[in-house]
C-alpha positions in Angstrom: 120.5 135.2 68.5 123.7 134.8 70.5 127.2 135.1 69.2 128.3 131.9 67.2 130.7 130.8 69.9 127.9 130.8 72.4 125.5 128.9 70.0 125.4 125.0 70.1 124.3 123.7 66.6 123.4 119.8 66.3 124.0 118.4 62.9 122.5 114.9 62.0 124.2 113.2 59.1 127.3 115.3 59.4 129.9 112.7 58.7 128.8 112.1 55.0 129.8 113.8 51.8 127.8 117.0 52.3 127.9 116.8 56.1 131.6 117.3 56.3 131.5 120.4 54.2 128.6 121.7 56.3 130.5 121.1 59.5 133.5 122.8 58.0 131.5 125.8 57.0 129.8 126.2 60.5 133.1 125.8 62.2 134.6 128.5 60.3 131.7 130.7 61.5 132.7 129.7 65.1 129.6 127.7 66.0 130.1 124.9 68.6 128.9 121.8 66.9 127.5 118.5 68.1 127.4 116.0 65.2 124.7 113.1 65.5 125.9 110.1 63.6 125.1 106.3 63.9 128.7 105.3 64.6 130.6 108.2 66.2 133.8 106.1 66.3 133.9 106.5 62.5 133.4 110.4 62.6 136.8 111.3 63.8 137.6 112.9 60.6 135.4 115.9 61.4 137.2 117.0 64.7 140.2 118.5 62.7 137.8 120.8 60.7 137.5 123.1 63.9 139.3 124.2 66.9 140.1 121.9 69.8 136.7 120.8 71.4 134.7 122.7 68.9 133.2 119.7 67.1 131.8 116.6 69.1 130.4 113.5 67.3 127.7 111.8 69.3 125.6 108.7 68.7 122.1 109.2 67.2 119.8 107.3 64.9 116.6 108.7 63.5 114.8 105.4 64.2 115.2 105.9 67.9 113.9 109.3 69.2 115.4 109.3 72.5 118.8 109.4 70.9 117.9 112.4 68.8 116.7 114.2 71.9 119.9 113.5 73.7 121.9 114.6 70.8 120.2 118.1 70.5 120.0 118.8 74.2 120.8 122.6 74.8 121.1 123.3 71.0 119.7 126.5 69.4 119.7 125.2 65.7 119.2 121.7 64.3 120.5 120.8 60.8 119.1 117.6 59.3 121.3 116.2 56.5 120.3 112.6 56.8 119.4 110.9 53.5 120.0 107.7 51.6 120.2 107.0 47.9 119.2 103.4 48.2 117.4 101.2 50.7 119.1 98.7 52.9 117.6 96.6 55.7 115.9 98.7 58.1 117.4 101.9 56.4 114.2 102.4 54.2 113.3 105.7 52.5 110.2 106.1 54.6 111.9 105.3 57.8 114.9 107.6 57.2 113.7 110.5 55.1 110.1 110.6 56.1 109.6 109.4 59.7 113.2 110.3 60.7 112.7 113.8 59.5 109.5 114.0 61.5 111.3 112.7 64.6 114.0 115.3 64.3 111.6 118.2 63.8 109.2 117.3 66.6 112.1 116.9 69.0 113.6 120.3 67.9 110.2 121.9 68.4 109.9 120.7 71.9 113.2 122.4 72.8 112.4 125.5 70.7 115.3 125.2 68.4 115.3 126.3 64.8 115.4 123.7 62.1 117.2 123.6 58.8 116.1 120.6 56.8 118.0 119.3 53.6 115.6 117.7 51.0 116.1 117.5 47.1 114.8 119.2 44.2 113.1 116.1 43.0 110.8 115.8 46.1 107.3 115.1 44.9 104.6 113.3 46.8 103.1 112.0 43.5 106.3 110.6 42.1 106.8 107.0 41.1 110.1 107.1 42.8 110.1 106.1 46.8 113.0 108.4 47.1 111.3 111.5 45.9 107.9 110.6 47.7 109.8 110.2 51.0 111.5 113.5 50.6 108.2 115.2 50.0 106.7 113.4 53.1 109.7 114.5 55.0 109.2 118.1 54.1 105.6 118.0 55.0 106.3 116.4 58.3 109.0 119.1 59.2 106.9 122.0 58.4 103.9 120.5 60.4 106.2 120.1 63.5 108.3 123.4 62.8 106.4 125.8 60.7 109.4 128.2 60.8 111.9 125.6 59.5 114.0 126.4 56.4 113.9 123.8 53.7 116.9 123.4 51.4 116.5 121.5 48.1 119.7 120.9 46.3 120.0 119.6 42.8 122.6 117.0 42.2 125.6 117.9 44.3 129.1 117.3 43.2 132.5 117.7 44.8 135.7 115.8 45.7 134.0 112.8 47.8 130.8 112.6 45.9 129.3 109.4 44.7 128.3 111.0 41.3 131.2 112.5 39.4 133.7 110.1 41.0 131.4 107.2 40.1 131.3 107.9 36.4 134.9 108.6 36.3 135.7 105.3 38.0 133.5 103.6 35.5 135.2 105.2 32.6 138.6 104.1 34.0 137.4 100.5 33.7 134.7 100.1 31.1 134.9 100.8 27.4 131.2 101.7 27.3 129.0 104.0 29.6 125.2 103.9 29.2 123.0 107.0 29.1 119.8 106.1 30.6 117.0 107.5 28.7 119.4 108.7 26.0 121.1 111.1 28.6 118.5 113.7 28.1 117.5 114.4 31.8 118.3 118.0 32.6 120.2 118.7 35.9 121.5 121.7 37.6 124.6 120.3 39.3 125.6 122.4 42.3 129.1 122.4 44.0 128.9 121.0 47.5 130.9 124.2 48.9 128.1 126.4 47.6 125.4 124.2 49.2 127.2 124.2 52.6 127.5 128.1 52.5 123.8 128.4 51.9 123.2 126.0 54.9 125.5 128.1 57.1 123.5 131.2 56.0 120.3 129.5 57.2 122.0 128.7 60.5 122.9 132.5 60.6 119.2 133.3 60.3 119.7 134.8 56.9 116.9 132.8 55.2 113.2 133.3 55.2 111.2 131.3 58.0 109.2 128.5 56.6 110.7 129.1 53.0 111.8 126.4 50.6 115.1 127.2 48.7 116.0 125.5 45.6 119.8 125.3 45.1 121.2 124.7 41.7 124.5 125.5 40.0 125.3 128.2 37.1 124.4 125.8 34.3 121.5 123.5 33.3 123.1 120.5 31.6 121.8 117.2 30.2 123.0 114.0 31.6 125.0 113.4 28.4 126.8 116.7 28.7 127.7 115.9 32.4 129.1 112.7 31.5 131.0 114.0 28.5 132.5 116.6 30.7 133.6 114.0 33.4 135.3 111.7 30.9 136.9 114.6 29.3 138.5 115.8 32.6 139.4 112.3 33.4 141.0 111.9 30.0 139.1 108.7 29.2 137.2 107.7 26.0 134.4 105.4 26.7 131.6 104.9 24.0 128.5 106.8 25.2 125.6 104.5 24.5 121.9 105.4 24.8 120.0 103.0 27.1 116.1 103.2 26.8 114.2 103.5 30.2 112.6 100.0 29.8 115.9 98.4 29.3 117.5 100.3 32.1 114.8 99.3 34.4 115.2 95.7 33.4 119.0 95.8 34.0 118.4 97.7 37.3 116.5 94.5 38.8 119.8 92.8 38.7 122.3 95.6 39.1 120.7 96.8 42.4 122.6 94.0 44.0 125.9 94.9 42.3 128.9 96.4 44.3 130.4 99.8 44.1 130.1 102.0 41.0 128.1 99.3 39.0 125.2 99.6 41.4 121.8 100.8 39.9 118.6 100.5 41.4 115.0 100.7 39.8 114.3 103.7 42.1 117.2 105.6 40.5 116.1 104.8 37.0 112.7 106.1 37.8 114.3 109.6 39.2 116.1 110.0 35.8 112.8 110.4 34.2 112.3 113.7 35.7 114.3 116.9 35.2 116.3 118.0 38.3 116.4 121.9 37.9 115.6 124.9 39.9 112.0 126.1 39.3 111.0 129.4 37.8 108.9 130.0 41.0 111.9 129.9 43.2 114.0 132.1 41.0 111.2 134.7 40.9 110.9 134.6 44.8 114.8 134.8 45.2 114.7 131.5 47.1 118.0 130.4 45.3 121.7 130.5 45.9 121.8 133.7 43.8 119.1 135.2 46.1 121.4 134.4 49.0 124.3 136.2 47.3 126.6 133.1 47.1 128.8 133.0 44.1 128.3 129.8 42.0 131.1 127.4 41.0 130.7 125.5 37.8 131.5 121.9 37.1 134.1 122.8 34.6 136.0 124.9 37.1 135.9 122.3 39.9 136.2 118.9 38.3 139.8 119.1 37.4 140.7 119.7 41.0 139.9 116.1 42.0 139.1 114.0 38.9 142.8 114.1 37.9 143.3 110.8 40.0 141.3 108.9 37.1 143.8 109.8 34.4 146.1 107.1 33.3 149.0 109.1 34.8 147.0 110.9 37.5 148.2 114.3 38.4 151.2 114.1 36.0 149.1 113.7 32.9 149.8 116.4 30.4 146.9 117.8 28.3 147.2 117.4 24.7 150.1 114.8 24.6 
């Protein structure tokens, strides 16, 4: 492989939460980056992450294959980060995470580029969740088109701009009650966004096994209750945590799927919480993990105080124990 400065990498979905960290990690390794996004005029925040001219946002939409081919022209490696948590209009799970992933992999195969595809630990073709089924379909389509592709399956990802820890901290600031869907017993392995970005950058470097599926989890397996307890403790809020059975949560989601912002909850998200989201024993045994890549793991307890302080009553000036 050529030296990084001579290597063009196209990153699809690079303007989002995970994307900006991946772009930063690759820029630090001196790759030239083309970032495919639906609205490049809203991706200007990426360019200061690298040197002058190193990062170029371009228009691309997974529902229009011609735009994908144009975005990846001349690239040696393709990174697909595109994903959605809820469907909206033409942006359906199948269109974005299954057919979209297939279109990217097929276009990459035609130009002989390597593919790094980001999926999710919950990917399961037999799941009741449309999100999980589309992720599994996307993986299958990518490997069919590009058998040497590297698949990355993160658990729930946290970091400064996430829609996970920030969401619960925001709810704790305005609501006296936080529901624990299914009693908060779902097990997760939250992983820091910087660690996931480092793993993806390693894959671009060629340090991963061709055709392998990596499962990326943090240093601790935690229940949803434990995660929310940590979030509200760091935010110094004291809402009551109330168990919400799955049937009742599903009923409420029929209405909350139309709610704005942090209050939004879809039936598919409720379905996802029925299944644990942790690294499998098979991945651990095969070394297909962050530890296997030699990446030091950051814990939630170490990272959350660096950005959730803004949800405290007096923000960064709050004094613990007073």
